[in-house]
N, C-alpha and C positions, 0 to 999 in steps of 0.2 A: 427390461427396466433400465432407464437411463441412470448414469452415475449419480446424478443429483438426487434421484429417488432413493438411492441407497444411503446417501449421506444425511438426508434431512427428512424429518417427519412433517406431518401437517402442522405441527406446532410452530414452524417457521413463519407461517402466514396467519397466526392468531396472536392475540395479545399475550405478552409474556410477563408473568410475575417475577419479581426480583428473586435472586437465588444467592445462596452463600455455599460455595462448594470447596472441598479440598481436593487437590490433585497432586498427591505426594508421590506417586509411583514414578519413582524416578521416570506517391507521395512525391513529391517534388522537394528539392532542397530549399528550405525557407530560412531567411535571416531572422534570427530571434533577437529582438531588441529588449533588454531589460529596462524597465522604467521605474521612476520613483514619483512620489506625489504626497500630498498632505494626508493627514489621518482621517479615517471615518471609523467604522465599526470596530476594527481592531488595530488600527494604527499604521504608521508609515515606516520607511527605512530605505537604506541603500541596497546595493545589489550583490554583495558577496559575503559569504561567511565560511568559516572552517567547519568541516564536518567531523563529528566526534570520532576520535580514534584513527583518523586518516590524514591529518594535517590539512593543507590547503585544498579546497574543493576544486576539482577539474573545471575547466571553463565551459560549463554547460549552458551559460547564459550568453554565449557568443553565437556565431552562426551554427545552425543546426543542420547536420548532414542528412541525406536520404538514407533511411535505415534498411532499405530493401530493394526490390526489383526496380529496373529502370523505368517501368511504367508508372512509378509513383506510389506503388503499394508497398508500404513499409511493413515488414513482417518480423522484425526483430530476430532475424537469424533462424526462424523456424520454417522457412521455405526450403527449396532445394539446397542441398549442401554440396559445395564443390569438394572434390577429392574424397568423397565418402564411399568409395568402393565401386562406383558405377563406371562402366566402360562402354564406349561406343564402337570399339574395335570389333570387326567381324570375328566370330568364333569365340569371343570372350563372354562368358556368362556374367551378367551384371550382378554385383554383390549388393547387399543391403546398404542403404544410406546410414552413415553414422549419425547418431543424434548430436546436435550442437552442444559444445561445451562452453562453460563460462569460467572466467578467472575467479569469480566469487560464487560461493554456494554456502548454504547452511543446512545442517542436519537438524530436522525436527524430531524431537522425542518427547514423551510425556513430561510436561512441566518445564521444558527448556529448549534451548537452541545452541548449536555449536557452529560458529561461523568460520569459514575458511576463505582467505584471500591467497590464491596460489601465485599471483604475480608479486604481491608484496611480502609473501611468506609470513603471514600473521594469522592467528586464530583467536577466537574468543568463546569461552564457555559462559553461558548465562542461564541459570535455572533457579528453581525454588531454593536450592541450598547454597547459592552464592554466584558470584560474578568475578571472573578472572581479569576483566578488562582486556584490552588488546595486547596479545603476547606475541613477540617475535619468535619464529621457529626457523632459523637460518638453515637447518638441516632438513626442512620439509622436502619430501620426495614427490615429484609430479611426473607420472608416467601413465600412458594408456588412458588418459582422461580421469585419473584418480590421484587425489592428494592424500598423502599419508605421513605420519610422523608421531612424535611424542614430545610433550612439554610438561614441565613440572612447575607448579605455582604454589608457594607456601606449603610445601610438603605433599601436595596432591599431584598425582600424575594423570595426564590425559593422553591416552594412546588412541589415535584416530585413523580411520580409513574412510574418506569421504569422496565419492565420485563427484566430478564436476559436471555431471549430466543430471538435470532435474528429473524427478520422479524415480530415480534409482534408490537402491537401499544402501545405507551407510551404517557404520558402527563406531562407537566410542566406548572405550573402557576407562572407567574412572577408578582410581585406587588411592589409598592413603596409608600412612604408617600404621594406623590402628583400625583399619577397616578392610573387609574383603573386597576385591575388585568387583565392580558392577559394570556389566555390559549393557549399553544403551543402543538400541537400534531404531531406525526410523527412516522416513523418506527424505531425500535430498531436495532442497528448494533452490531454484535459480530464478533469475529475473531476466527474461521470461521463462516460465516453465515450458518444456517442449510439449507439443501436442500429443495426446494419447493416440490419435489416428491422423497421420499426416494427409491421407487422402481426403477425409472429411474436413480436415483443417484447411485445405486449399480452397474450399468453398467460401471461406471467410475473406480471402484475399481481396476480392473486388471492393469490399467495404472500405479498404484503405484508400483506394483511388477516389471514392466518393467523398470521404472525409477530407482528403487532400484538396479537393476543389473548394470545399467550404473554408478550409484554412487559408487557401490562397486568395479567396475573395475578401478575407477579413483584413483589409489593408491597414486599418488602425490598430489592430489587435494581434500581435504575435500569439499564436495559439497552438495547442497540442492536444492530442486525443489518444488514449490507449483503451483498447477494448479486449476483454478476455471472455471467451465462451466458458461457462461453468457447467453447462448441462450435458456436454458430450455430443450435442447435435452437430457441432462443428469441430469435433475432435479435441475440445479444450484448447483450441488455437487462440493465440494472442496476436493482435495486429496493432500498429500504432502509426501515427503521423506526428513528427516532432515529439516523440515520447520523452526526450531528454530536456525539453523546455523547462526552465527553472525559474518560474515567477515567484513572487511572494506567496506564501501559503495561505495567508488570511486564516479564516476559521476552519479550513480543512485540517490544519494541524491538530485540531481538537480530537480527531479520530485516534491519533497516537496516544494522547493523554488518556482517553478512555480505555484503549487496549492495555496500557500499562497498569491501570487500576484493576481491570478485570483479570489480568494475569496474576495479580496478587491475591485476588479472590480465589482463583483456581488453585493457587499454592496454599490456601488456608491461612494466609498471613493477615487478612482483613476480612470483615464482613460488610456487606452493603447496608446492614442495619446499624453499623457504627455511626456515631454522630461527630460532626466537626463544628466547632464554634466559629461562626462567621460574625465579624465585627463591622462597624461602620467604616473602618479603614479599608475593608476589602471591597467596598462598593465602587464600581466603575460603571460608565454608561455604555452606549452602543447597544448591541442586541442582547436580549435576555429578559427574564422576568424577576429574578431575585432582587434587582436594584430597586424594585418598587415595594419591597417588604421592609419590615421594621427590624432593626438589629441593635444589639447583639441577639443572636439566637443560634441554637444548635440545629444544624441541617444534616440529615442522613446522607451517607455516601450514595445511596440509591437515588435520592432526589437530585443531588449534585450531578451524578452521571446522566440521569435522564434529561435534566434541563440543559446540560452541556450540549446535547445533540438536538433535542426537540426544539429548543428555543435558541440554539447557538449562544448559550448564556455566557457572557464574559466574566461575570462574577464567579460562576461555578468553575470556569476554566482556571482562573487565577487561584482560587482556593484549593483546587485539586493539585495544581502545580506545587504549591506550598506543602500540601499534605503528602505528596509523593516524595518530597525531598529536593525540590527544585528542578532545574532543567536536566541535570545529569542523568537521572534514571530514565527519563523519556528518551534522551539521546542515546543511552545505552541500549534501550529496546531497538531503536532505529539502527544502530550500529550492528547489533546481533543479527539483524536481517539483511545486512549489507546494502541498506538503502542510502546510497551516497549523496543523493541530491537533497535530502531532507534534513532539516535541523530545527530545533526549538531553541531560540536564542533570546526571546523577550516575552513578557506577559502581554495580555490583551490590553490595548489602549495605553501602553507605556510609551508615550511620545519621547520622553527623555532618553530611553534606551534606543529608540529608533534614531534619534539625533546623534547618538554615539556610534551608530553604524551597526547596531544589533538588530537582526531581522530573522524572521522565520521563512524558510523556503521549502519547496517540494517540487516534484515533477509528476507528469501523468504516469510514467512507468513505475515510480515509487508508490504512488497511490494504489495502482492496481496490484502491485506486489503485496501491499498490506491487505487489500480487500480479498485477494485470492487466498492468502495465508489464513485469514479469518474464516472464509467460507469453507476451506478444506479442513478446518480443525487443526491447523499446523501450529498455531500460536496461542489459541484459546481452546478450552473445552467446548463441546457442542452446546452445553447449556449457556455458557457465557457468550458464545457466538450468536446464539439465537436471541439472547437479551440485547446484544449490541444492534443486531439487525432490526429487532423490534423497536428500539429507540429511533433508528434511522427511518423506519416506516412512519413514525409520528412527527417527522420534521414539519414545522409550521411555515418555513420559508420556501414557498413552492412556486416561485416565479420563473424558474428555469427548466429543469428536466420535466417536472410534472406538467408545467404549462405548455410544453411543446408536444405532449403526447395526448392521445384521445382520453377523455374522462374515464376513470376506472382502471387504467393500466397500473398494475401494482409495481411500485418502486420503493426503494429504501435509499435515502441519499443524505448528503451533507454539503451545504453550500459554503462559499467563501467569498467575501466582498470587501474591496478597498476601492478608493478612487481610481487606482491603476491596476486593478485585478478583479476578475470575475470568474468564479469556478462553480462547478457542480459535479459531484462524484458519487458513486454508489452502485446499486444493483438494480437492474431490470429483473423483476420477479415473475415474468411471464412463464406460466407452467410449461416445462419442457424446453424452454429457451432462456433459462436464467443466465445473466450476463453481468460482468463487472465492467464499469465504465468510469473514465476520468476525463473530464473536459476542463482544461485550464487555459486561461487567457491572461495576457498583460495588456496594458493600454487602458483607454477610457472605459469605465465600468459600464456605461449605458450601451455602447456598441459591443462590449464584451458579453453582456447578458444576451444580446441577440445572437451572437456567434455561438454561444453555448446552446441556445435553443435550437439553432440550425443543426449543430452537430448531434444533439440529442435526438432530433427528429430523423436525421439521416440514419442513425443506428437503428431506431425503431422500425422505420420503413424497410430497411434491409432485413431485419429479423422476421418480419411478418409477411414478406414477399417471397414465396417459393421460387426456385430457380426457373420454373416455367413462365414466370412473369405475372401470374395471377396473384391477386392480393387476398390473403386470408381475412375473413371477417372476425 
């Protein structure tokens, strides 16, 4: 049985009723040119924002370096590791390769996340019972690929031991003046996660070279692609080309809005049956269906969440941003997963905010970081994960990934469109070859659409073509 068979039942591929749950148990180097332009579906803006909790964003929108081997295959550090115990000297027994470490990692435990930045010596606890925000720990100890320490915030102590190697086990002990210490354990998440089988993972590397050629051909559209095997067929390997490209997020940012809502459902804080009053003042244009209805009316959270993805509904997005408490909670979610290239800084179709320099951004690597965490059940419960993927399967804007694949190929995806950005991200749900993908472009939307389709088809052809060169029907 493949790993994906263990994680998911057949319900993943069937229609999903809404749920209300409580979860209280504790490549070639390419020059990336950021562009700006006028508004369409969700609005314009300039090229740089601060990322929550980290100060000024690194220059990810400048020249993008080659992330991997010299042949152009960018493997995000999950290929051969230098200095990992191997030796070519005669008579010396080669030791095992060390798994790659990351300066940032987060511990996934039921109902929450504990983020560690070992370079900046900061941590963040965010769970159903509260959020510490980013906390400095100048005494953090980093040794042998493990970050450990203790911080106290408003009387609560957080003692942690978090490996900087993905898929490792970490621990967090939370204690307070009037409560017994609670030990939380879980899997450590890095971006990217190391492969579960490096030998099988190496079979995915040639895909990077193929995608790099598509990206290099897209002269009008700086582009990036990140792909992660979710099935185990390729050892859960991740590869990317220009994975740090940081274009405007467009409607792809709506995925984080949905995850923050569903996280609260999992915590038992809200129910998708709850209603929200939508008024005429909430109505904006662009993509979506709610704008054609009569207001004021009460709309359930379930319908807002579904329309947010199915129709890329801008009214639903803006109403949910308000309902969740503004930008800060969504950015706190992003920060708790150490996704440094992503920010929610304006509402949909808010041209005034865009003119003030407020813009939403993301990157292929951050998108796949989110999609992988959702798939693996690291940020949502299985029921909420299945609901989210069910909404993505209902996507009605199908001119990119679905249009590039043969009819009937199961996908769950989310698009993003602006005059100077074209994206499509999501899951290929081919049984036994489930894969997370993120195809992002800057530059003219029309040529960006075609670049996305070419990248999407390149991945599909690779997945269905065995190594012997014959194509599976």
